[in-house]
C-alpha positions as CSV (number, residue, x, y, z in Angstrom):
1,M,-0.1,-0.2,0.0
2,S,3.0,2.5,-0.7
3,D,0.8,4.3,-2.8
4,L,-1.3,5.9,-0.2
5,P,-0.7,9.3,0.5
6,P,1.1,10.0,3.6
7,L,-1.2,10.7,6.9
8,T,-1.0,14.2,7.5
9,T,-3.7,16.9,8.3
10,E,-3.7,17.6,4.4
11,T,-4.6,14.2,3.9
12,I,-7.5,14.6,6.7
13,W,-8.8,17.5,4.7
14,A,-8.6,15.9,1.5
15,I,-11.0,13.1,2.8
16,L,-13.3,15.8,4.1
17,N,-13.2,17.5,1.1
18,E,-13.9,14.6,-0.9
19,T,-10.7,15.0,-3.2
20,L,-9.4,11.9,-2.3
21,E,-11.1,8.6,-3.9
22,D,-13.4,6.5,-1.6
23,D,-11.4,3.6,-2.3
24,T,-7.8,5.6,-1.3
25,V,-10.1,6.8,2.2
26,N,-11.1,3.2,2.7
27,R,-7.5,1.6,2.1
28,L,-5.9,4.5,4.6
29,A,-8.4,3.0,7.3
30,W,-7.6,-0.5,6.6
31,H,-3.7,0.3,6.5
32,Y,-3.7,1.7,10.0
33,L,-6.0,-0.7,11.2
34,G,-3.4,-3.4,10.3
35,Y,-4.6,-4.8,7.4
36,R,-1.7,-6.0,4.8
37,S,-2.2,-7.3,1.3
38,G,-1.5,-11.3,1.7
39,T,-0.5,-14.1,-0.5
40,D,-3.2,-16.1,-2.8
41,D,-5.7,-12.7,-2.7
42,R,-6.0,-13.3,1.1
43,W,-5.3,-10.2,3.7
44,D,-2.7,-10.7,6.5
45,I,-4.6,-9.7,9.6
46,T,-1.8,-10.5,12.0
47,A,-1.5,-6.9,12.9
48,V,-5.3,-6.4,13.1
49,A,-6.8,-5.7,16.9
50,P,-8.2,-9.4,17.8
51,D,-11.9,-7.5,17.9
52,W,-11.5,-6.3,14.3
53,Q,-10.2,-9.8,13.1
54,E,-13.3,-11.5,14.6
55,A,-15.7,-9.1,13.1
56,Y,-14.0,-8.4,9.6
57,P,-11.3,-11.0,8.5
58,E,-11.5,-8.9,5.6
59,P,-11.3,-5.0,5.4
60,P,-14.9,-3.8,5.3
61,D,-15.8,-1.0,2.8
62,F,-16.5,1.9,5.6
63,I,-18.2,4.3,2.8
64,A,-20.9,1.3,2.0
65,S,-21.0,-0.2,5.3
66,R,-22.9,1.5,8.4
67,P,-22.1,-1.3,10.9
68,A,-18.3,-1.1,9.9
69,T,-18.3,2.5,10.3
70,V,-20.2,2.3,13.8
71,K,-17.5,-0.1,15.0
72,L,-15.1,2.5,13.7
73,T,-16.8,5.6,15.7
74,R,-16.9,3.3,18.7
75,S,-13.4,3.0,18.8
76,I,-12.4,6.2,19.0
77,P,-11.5,7.3,22.5
78,A,-14.0,9.5,24.0
79,E,-11.2,12.5,24.6
80,D,-10.6,12.2,20.5
81,K,-14.4,12.5,19.3
82,Q,-14.0,16.2,18.7
83,L,-10.8,16.2,17.3
84,L,-12.0,17.1,14.0
85,K,-13.5,20.5,15.4
86,E,-10.6,21.1,18.1
87,K,-7.7,20.6,16.2
88,L,-8.6,21.6,12.4
89,G,-11.7,23.6,13.2
90,F,-13.8,21.4,11.0
91,Q,-17.4,22.6,11.6
92,G,-19.2,19.4,10.0
93,Y,-21.5,19.6,7.2
94,K,-24.7,21.9,6.4
95,V,-27.8,19.8,7.1
96,N,-28.6,19.5,3.2
97,E,-25.1,17.8,3.0
98,L,-25.5,15.2,5.7
99,V,-25.6,11.9,3.3
100,P,-24.2,8.7,4.5
101,R,-21.1,8.8,2.2
102,K,-19.7,12.3,3.5
103,T,-20.5,11.4,7.2
104,R,-19.1,8.1,6.8
105,R,-16.0,9.8,5.5
106,A,-15.8,12.2,8.4
107,T,-16.0,9.4,10.5
108,I,-13.0,7.9,8.8
109,A,-11.0,11.3,9.0
110,N,-11.7,11.4,12.9
111,W,-10.7,8.1,13.4
112,L,-7.4,8.7,11.5
113,L,-7.0,12.0,13.2
114,S,-7.1,9.9,16.5
115,Y,-4.7,7.4,15.6
116,M,-2.4,10.4,14.9
117,H,-3.2,11.7,18.1
118,Q,-2.6,8.4,19.7
119,I,0.7,7.6,18.7
120,G,1.9,11.1,19.0
121,M,1.7,12.3,15.7
122,A,2.1,16.0,15.2
123,F,-0.9,17.8,13.5
């Protein structure tokens, strides 16, 4: 997955502003969850947390799957739930923009920002 963009606040904004393809957004989440390309079209999940391995032995399409996105939301520590607003100044979407695709992308962006915070990456 070396063709992924770097994990930066610019990448988080690209997710929120929809300038990254859905596939790339999914692959970013998969990568930082620990999913790796394996052999024979199978995924190497040895670096994936056990609860994710059990629920999703293959990486889920977060953009299309509400249950997977709910699980991702629940895995964000409470103190990181508002990072998009607090650290990036993201005000959310307007009511007429609230569609599942956008809100799921925002969830992925928030999870990635939380990941950055949890491992001590500057943003």
